[in-house]
Residue, then its C-alpha position, 0 to 999 in steps of 0.5 A: g500499499t501507499s502508506q509503506h512508501p518510503r517518502y510517504h506521509r498523509h493523514a491516518e484518516i485517508d488510510e482508514q477510509v481507503r481500507e474501508l471503501k475497498q470493501e464497498p460497492l462503487s455506487y456507495i462510493e460515488e454517493r459519498a463522493q457528492v458529500r461536501y468537504g468538512h462533512s464527516e462523510y466526505v470522501y478525501s481526493e487522495t482516497l479517490v486517487e488511490l481507489f482509482f489506481h487499485w481498481r485499475d490494477q485489478g483490471d476493473r476499467r469500468a470502476a476505474n474510469r468512474i472514479l477517474k470522472i469523479i476526480l477530473d470533475r473535482i479538478k475542474n471545479r478547483a481549477s475554474a475557481w483558481c482561473a477566475t482568481a487569476r483572471i485568465s482570459d480563456c478559462e475553459e480552454f485553460v481548465g480543459n488543458v489541466i483536466s487533460n494533463v491530470g487525466h493522462q498522467l493518471a491514466n498512464g501512471n501507476l501508484d508508486s510514481h504518483y504517490f504524491w496525488c494520494c499525499n497532497f492532491i491540492g499541492a499536486l494540482k497546484r503544480i500542473f496549474s502553475k506550469y500552465y498559468h506560467e505557459e499562458k502568461r508567457r504566451q500572452q506577453r510574448i516572452p521569448q522562452s529563452l528569457d524566461a527559462s532561467y526562472g523557476y516557479s513555486d506552487d504558489g506562482a512566486h518567482h525564484g531565480v534559478v542558478l544554472g550551474d546547479r539547475i537544468a534550465v526549465a526550457e532545456i527540461d521542456s524540450i527533453k520532455q516534448a521529444l520524449s512524448r513524440m518518440y517511441v519511448d521504449h527504444f530510447f529507453q534501451l539507450l538509457k541507464p536504469a537511473e536515466v530511465r527513472v529520471a526520464k520517466l519522472l520527467m514524462d510524469g511532469y516532475n521538475q528536478q528539485e521533485i525528482a531529487e526528493q522521489l529519488g532520495c538524492t541531491d539536485r546535482t545528482v539529477r542535474n548530471i543525470i538530465q544532462r546525460i539524457k540529453d546528451v544521448m538525444i543530441s547524438k541521436g538527433m532527437i533534440s538540438a544541442 
């Protein structure tokens, strides 16, 4: 179970709720999921994510898809509220992109690589929202990506200068992720060492350099060096430009 993950921390109530709801029919869970936050019967979003992976891995795609729909509906409501606060011009398209990204991540991921959704659902959603927010901001202001690449951003939207000697620039990581999404990754992974494959998969799942370091229990510098080796392989194979 996720509670056994070496870097996993969450409230014990969620573990208890997961154990309880695994024994209940899907209709009961869907009914409970409509209860508002704060009520004693409320089903945590973290619980729903773990149940999604549970039923998908059990081969019950019908149940998994129904749970995923509840998760994405919650994301739509939360992201729409944030979108209005941020005064984004085309909220519908923006929220659609966020929902599509999350749906793709969950549908193609696994419980181990996405355990953070079961630990801090809102924090994980903020990260994806923040990513799209800054892409939209850059597009609206027509800021060249090369000028914006030396800045990272936190979940609260605050900008932080990044020392390029210690971090791979955001633009470089984005180019690697885009190339990975376009290619037949299984063949490419054969060119990499196991640690490089793990980092490449985490990049594809939307993790940034610092988060990958936390996932692997190593330093930012180690992850930076691995990303650089992945980039070197891609350059040598003509997948991205130097």
